[in-house]
DSSP file (Angstrom, degrees, kcal/mol; ACC not computed):
  #  RESIDUE AA STRUCTURE BP1 BP2  ACC     N-H-->O    O-->H-N    N-H-->O    O-->H-N    TCO  KAPPA ALPHA  PHI   PSI    X-CA   Y-CA   Z-CA
    1    1 A M              0   0    0      0, 0.0     3,-0.5     0, 0.0    59,-0.0   0.000 360.0 360.0 360.0 -52.4    4.5   -5.6   16.0
    2    2 A R    >   +     0   0    0      1,-0.2     3,-1.7     2,-0.1     4,-0.4   0.766 360.0  76.4 -75.1 -25.0    1.2   -5.5   14.1
    3    3 A N  T 3  S+     0   0    0      1,-0.3     3,-0.2     2,-0.1    -1,-0.2   0.838 106.4  31.1 -59.3 -35.0   -0.5   -2.9   16.4
    4    4 A D  T 3> S+     0   0    0     -3,-0.5     4,-2.7     1,-0.2    -1,-0.3   0.113  83.6 115.8-110.0  22.5    1.5    0.0   15.0
    5    5 A L  H <> S+     0   0    0     -3,-1.7     4,-2.9     1,-0.2     5,-0.2   0.888  76.8  51.2 -58.5 -41.9    1.9   -1.3   11.4
    6    6 A V  H  > S+     0   0    0     -4,-0.4     4,-2.6    -3,-0.2     5,-0.3   0.941 112.2  45.2 -62.7 -47.7   -0.2    1.5   10.0
    7    7 A E  H  > S+     0   0    0      2,-0.2     4,-2.3     1,-0.2    -2,-0.2   0.929 117.4  43.9 -63.1 -45.4    1.8    4.2   11.8
    8    8 A R  H  X S+     0   0    0     -4,-2.7     4,-2.4     2,-0.2    -2,-0.2   0.899 115.2  49.0 -67.0 -40.5    5.2    2.7   10.9
    9    9 A G  H  X S+     0   0    0     -4,-2.9     4,-2.4    -5,-0.3    -2,-0.2   0.917 113.4  45.6 -65.5 -43.3    4.2    2.0    7.3
   10   10 A Q  H  X S+     0   0    0     -4,-2.6     4,-2.9    -5,-0.2    -2,-0.2   0.900 113.0  50.7 -67.0 -40.6    2.8    5.5    6.8
   11   11 A A  H  X S+     0   0    0     -4,-2.3     4,-2.7    -5,-0.3     5,-0.3   0.912 110.5  49.1 -63.2 -42.0    5.9    7.0    8.4
   12   12 A F  H  X>S+     0   0    0     -4,-2.4     4,-2.8     2,-0.2     5,-1.0   0.921 112.6  48.2 -63.8 -43.2    8.2    5.0    6.1
   13   13 A Y  I  X>S+     0   0    0     -4,-2.4     5,-3.2     3,-0.2     4,-1.2   0.963 115.5  44.0 -59.0 -51.8    6.2    6.0    3.1
   14   14 A D  I  <5S+     0   0    0     -4,-2.9     5,-0.3     1,-0.2    -2,-0.2   0.900 123.4  35.2 -61.4 -42.9    6.3    9.7    4.0
   15   15 A E  I  <5S+     0   0    0     -4,-2.7    -1,-0.2    -5,-0.2    -2,-0.2   0.807 133.9  17.2 -85.8 -32.0   10.0    9.7    5.0
   16   16 A Q  I  <5S+     0   0    0     -4,-2.8    -3,-0.2    -5,-0.3     4,-0.2   0.740 129.6  27.9-114.2 -31.0   11.6    7.3    2.5
   17   17 A L  I  X<S+     0   0    0     -4,-1.2     4,-3.0    -5,-1.0     5,-0.4   0.773  95.0  77.1-110.5 -31.2    9.3    6.7   -0.5
   18   18 A K  H  ><S+     0   0    0     -5,-3.2     4,-2.5     1,-0.3    -4,-0.1   0.918 103.4  39.6 -52.3 -53.2    7.0    9.7   -1.1
   19   19 A E  H  4 S+     0   0    0     -5,-0.3    -1,-0.3    -6,-0.2    -2,-0.1   0.837 118.4  50.2 -66.3 -32.4    9.7   11.8   -2.8
   20   20 A K  H  4 S+     0   0    0     -4,-0.2    -2,-0.2     1,-0.1    -1,-0.2   0.864 120.2  32.1 -73.8 -37.5   11.1    8.8   -4.6
   21   21 A L  H  X S+     0   0    0     -4,-3.0     4,-2.9     3,-0.1     5,-0.3   0.785  93.7 115.2 -96.2 -30.6    7.9    7.5   -6.0
   22   22 A E  T  < S+     0   0    0     -4,-2.5    45,-0.0    -5,-0.4    44,-0.0  -0.700  80.6   1.8 -89.2 140.7    5.8   10.6   -6.6
   23   23 A P  T >4 S+     0   0    0      0, 0.0     3,-1.5     0, 0.0    -1,-0.3  -0.991 125.9  56.6 -96.1  -2.7    4.8   11.7   -9.2
   24   24 A E  T 34 S+     0   0    0      1,-0.3    -2,-0.2    -4,-0.1    -3,-0.1   0.823 117.9  35.1 -60.2 -32.5    6.2    9.1  -11.6
   25   25 A Q  T >< S+     0   0    0     -4,-2.9     3,-2.3     3,-0.1    -1,-0.3   0.251  82.6 147.5-106.1  11.9    4.4    6.2   -9.9
   26   26 A T  T <   +     0   0    0     -3,-1.5    41,-0.2     1,-0.3     3,-0.1  -0.203  68.5  23.6 -53.3 132.2    1.2    8.0   -8.9
   27   27 A G  T 3  S+     0   0    0     39,-2.7    -1,-0.3     1,-0.4    40,-0.1   0.145  98.6 109.1  97.1 -18.3   -1.8    5.7   -8.9
   28   28 A R    <   -     0   0    0     -3,-2.3    38,-2.6    38,-0.1    -1,-0.4  -0.366  68.0-116.5 -81.7 169.1    0.2    2.5   -8.4
   29   29 A Y  E     -AB  42  65A   0     13,-3.1    13,-2.1    36,-0.2     2,-0.4  -0.826  20.7-161.8-110.5 147.7    0.2    0.5   -5.2
   30   30 A V  E     -AB  41  64A   0     34,-3.0    34,-2.5    -2,-0.3     2,-0.6  -0.993   6.6-156.9-132.0 127.6    3.1   -0.1   -2.8
   31   31 A A  E     -AB  40  63A   0      9,-2.4     9,-2.0    -2,-0.4     2,-0.4  -0.914  21.6-162.4-101.0 123.0    3.2   -2.8   -0.2
   32   32 A I  E     -AB  39  62A   0     30,-3.1    30,-2.8    -2,-0.6     7,-0.2  -0.902  22.9-163.7-115.3 131.8    5.7   -1.8    2.5
   33   33 A E  E >>> -A   38   0A   0      5,-2.8     4,-2.1    -2,-0.4     5,-0.8  -0.900  17.6-166.5-106.5  98.3    7.4   -4.0    5.2
   34   34 A P  T 345S+     0   0    0      0, 0.0    -1,-0.1     0, 0.0    27,-0.1   0.748  76.7  59.2 -65.4 -27.2    8.5   -1.2    7.4
   35   35 A D  T 345S+     0   0    0      1,-0.2    -2,-0.0    -3,-0.1    -3,-0.0   0.903 119.2  28.4 -68.7 -39.8   10.9   -3.2    9.6
   36   36 A S  T <45S-     0   0    0     -3,-0.6    -1,-0.2     2,-0.1     3,-0.1   0.678 101.2-127.8 -92.4 -20.7   13.1   -4.2    6.7
   37   37 A G  T  <5 +     0   0    0     -4,-2.1     2,-0.2     1,-0.3    -2,-0.1   0.550  60.2 142.6  81.3   6.4   12.4   -1.2    4.5
   38   38 A R  E   < -A   33   0A   0     -5,-0.8    -5,-2.8    14,-0.0     2,-0.3  -0.560  25.5-179.5 -80.3 145.7   11.5   -3.5    1.6
   39   39 A Y  E     -A   32   0A   0     -7,-0.2     2,-0.4    -2,-0.2    -7,-0.2  -0.983  17.4-150.1-146.1 156.8    8.6   -2.4   -0.6
   40   40 A F  E     -A   31   0A   0     -9,-2.0    -9,-2.4    -2,-0.3     2,-0.3  -0.988  10.3-155.4-135.2 121.6    6.9   -3.9   -3.7
   41   41 A L  E     +A   30   0A   0     -2,-0.4     2,-0.3   -11,-0.2   -11,-0.2  -0.750  23.5 151.1 -99.0 142.8    5.2   -1.8   -6.4
   42   42 A A  E     -A   29   0A   0    -13,-2.1   -13,-3.1    -2,-0.3     6,-0.1  -0.970  54.1-107.6-158.4 170.9    2.4   -3.0   -8.7
   43   43 A D  S    S+     0   0    0     -2,-0.3     2,-0.3   -15,-0.2   -13,-0.1   0.701 103.8  36.0 -78.7 -20.0   -0.6   -1.7  -10.7
   44   44 A T  S  > S-     0   0    0    -15,-0.1     4,-2.1     1,-0.1     5,-0.2  -0.928  79.9-122.6-129.2 157.3   -3.1   -3.2   -8.2
   45   45 A G  H  > S+     0   0    0     -2,-0.3     4,-2.5     1,-0.2     5,-0.2   0.896 113.7  54.1 -61.6 -40.1   -3.1   -3.6   -4.5
   46   46 A T  H  > S+     0   0    0      1,-0.2     4,-2.5     2,-0.2    -1,-0.2   0.918 108.8  47.5 -61.1 -44.8   -3.6   -7.4   -4.9
   47   47 A D  H  > S+     0   0    0      2,-0.2     4,-2.2     1,-0.2    -1,-0.2   0.877 110.6  52.2 -67.6 -36.6   -0.5   -7.6   -7.1
   48   48 A A  H  X S+     0   0    0     -4,-2.1     4,-2.1     2,-0.2    -2,-0.2   0.932 113.0  44.7 -63.2 -44.5    1.6   -5.6   -4.7
   49   49 A L  H  X S+     0   0    0     -4,-2.5     4,-2.8     2,-0.2     5,-0.2   0.876 111.2  53.2 -69.2 -36.6    0.7   -7.8   -1.8
   50   50 A K  H  X S+     0   0    0     -4,-2.5     4,-2.1     2,-0.2    -1,-0.2   0.918 110.8  46.8 -61.0 -43.7    1.2  -11.0   -3.9
   51   51 A A  H  X S+     0   0    0     -4,-2.2     4,-1.4     2,-0.2    -2,-0.2   0.903 113.5  49.0 -65.5 -41.4    4.7   -9.9   -4.8
   52   52 A A  H  X S+     0   0    0     -4,-2.1     4,-2.5     1,-0.2    -2,-0.2   0.930 112.9  46.2 -64.4 -45.7    5.4   -8.9   -1.2
   53   53 A L  H  < S+     0   0    0     -4,-2.8    -1,-0.2     1,-0.2    -2,-0.2   0.820 106.8  58.7 -69.0 -30.7    4.2  -12.3    0.2
   54   54 A A  H  < S+     0   0    0     -4,-2.1    -1,-0.2    -5,-0.2    -2,-0.2   0.874 116.9  33.7 -63.9 -35.7    6.1  -14.2   -2.5
   55   55 A E  H  < S+     0   0    0     -4,-1.4    -2,-0.2     1,-0.2    -1,-0.2   0.781 135.7  24.0 -88.3 -30.3    9.3  -12.7   -1.2
   56   56 A M    ><  +     0   0    0     -4,-2.5     3,-2.3    -5,-0.2    -1,-0.2  -0.634  67.1 175.9-137.8  74.5    8.4  -12.4    2.5
   57   57 A P  T 3  S+     0   0    0      0, 0.0    -1,-0.1     0, 0.0    -4,-0.1   0.716  83.1  44.1 -60.3 -23.0    5.7  -15.1    3.2
   58   58 A D  T 3  S+     0   0    0      2,-0.1    -5,-0.1    -5,-0.0     2,-0.0   0.306  93.9 114.1-101.8   8.9    5.7  -14.3    7.0
   59   59 A G    <   -     0   0    0     -3,-2.3     2,-0.4    -7,-0.2    -3,-0.1  -0.287  58.5-137.9 -80.9 163.4    5.7  -10.5    6.6
   60   60 A Y        -     0   0    0     -2,-0.0     2,-0.4   -59,-0.0    -2,-0.1  -0.979  26.8-160.2-117.7 135.1    3.2   -7.9    7.5
   61   61 A F        -     0   0    0     -2,-0.4     2,-0.5   -28,-0.1   -28,-0.2  -0.902  19.9-142.9-127.4 144.6    2.7   -5.2    5.0
   62   62 A Y  E     -B   32   0A   0    -30,-2.8   -30,-3.1    -2,-0.4     2,-0.5  -0.909  25.0-149.2 -98.7 126.9    1.3   -1.7    4.9
   63   63 A L  E     +B   31   0A   0     -2,-0.5     2,-0.3   -32,-0.2     8,-0.3  -0.860  22.5 168.8-103.5 128.8   -0.5   -1.0    1.6
   64   64 A A  E     -B   30   0A   0    -34,-2.5   -34,-3.0    -2,-0.5     2,-0.6  -0.953  32.5-130.7-134.1 154.9   -0.6    2.5    0.1
   65   65 A R  E >   -B   29   0A   0     -2,-0.3     3,-2.1   -36,-0.2   -36,-0.2  -0.945  38.6-113.0-105.1 122.0   -1.6    4.0   -3.2
   66   66 A V  T 3  S+     0   0    0    -38,-2.6   -39,-2.7    -2,-0.6     3,-0.1  -0.306  98.2   9.3 -60.4 125.1    1.1    6.3   -4.4
   67   67 A G  T 3  S+     0   0    0      1,-0.3     2,-0.3   -41,-0.2    -1,-0.3   0.488 111.0  97.7  86.9   3.8    0.0    9.9   -4.5
   68   68 A Y  S <  S-     0   0    0     -3,-2.1    -1,-0.3     1,-0.1    -3,-0.2  -0.873  74.1-130.2-124.5 155.9   -3.3    9.3   -2.5
   69   69 A Q  S    S+     0   0    0     -2,-0.3     2,-0.3    -3,-0.1    -1,-0.1   0.844  95.4  24.8 -71.2 -34.8   -4.3    9.6    1.1
   70   70 A T  S    S-     0   0    0      1,-0.1     3,-0.1    -6,-0.1    -6,-0.1  -0.880  75.0-124.5-128.7 161.3   -5.8    6.1    1.2
   71   71 A A  S    S-     0   0    0     -2,-0.3     2,-0.3    -8,-0.3    -1,-0.1   0.906  90.4 -11.4 -70.4 -41.2   -5.2    2.9   -0.8
   72   72 A D        -     0   0    0     -3,-0.1     2,-0.4    -7,-0.0    -1,-0.2  -0.953  61.8-130.4-150.8 166.6   -8.8    2.6   -1.8
   73   73 A A        -     0   0    0     -2,-0.3     2,-0.4    -3,-0.1     0, 0.0  -0.953  17.5-132.9-123.1 146.5  -12.3    3.9   -1.1
   74   74 A L        +     0   0    0     -2,-0.4     2,-0.3     2,-0.0    -2,-0.0  -0.797  49.6 117.9 -95.1 139.3  -15.4    2.1   -0.4
   75   75 A G        +     0   0    0     -2,-0.4     2,-0.3     2,-0.0    -2,-0.0  -0.973  23.1 162.2-179.1 176.7  -18.5    3.2   -2.2
   76   76 A G        -     0   0    0     -2,-0.3     2,-0.4     2,-0.0    -2,-0.0  -0.977  29.6-110.2 171.9-178.1  -21.1    2.1   -4.7
   77   77 A Y        +     0   0    0     -2,-0.3     2,-0.3     2,-0.0    -2,-0.0  -0.999  29.8 170.2-140.9 135.9  -24.5    2.7   -6.2
   78   78 A A        -     0   0    0     -2,-0.4     2,-0.4     2,-0.0    -2,-0.0  -0.987  11.4-165.2-143.5 152.4  -27.6    0.7   -5.8
   79   79 A S        -     0   0    0     -2,-0.3     2,-0.5     2,-0.0    -2,-0.0  -0.981  17.7-131.6-136.3 152.2  -31.2    1.1   -6.7
   80   80 A R        -     0   0    0     -2,-0.4     2,-0.5     2,-0.0    -2,-0.0  -0.887  16.7-159.9-106.3 129.2  -34.3   -0.8   -5.6
   81   81 A I              0   0    0     -2,-0.5    -2,-0.0     1,-0.2     0, 0.0  -0.916 360.0 360.0-109.8 131.1  -36.7   -2.0   -8.1
   82   82 A G              0   0    0     -2,-0.5    -1,-0.2     0, 0.0    -2,-0.0   0.455 360.0 360.0  86.8 360.0  -40.3   -2.9   -7.1
């Protein structure tokens, strides 16, 4: 079930939600439970997952950022002193 969660979640987003959510919800996050088709929108990924887990505590969710290729990017800046 979980092994293909990313593929199923992305397929559900592309086929069912992309046209419905973009561009009005661009930048928001959506937690998708692809087996049931339920999804939860919020301004942050954490809030989307909290809402999803509150309704479906045993669910597994695919997290996407509406209008973006990935939900988040890792990066940062650091400098060394001394």
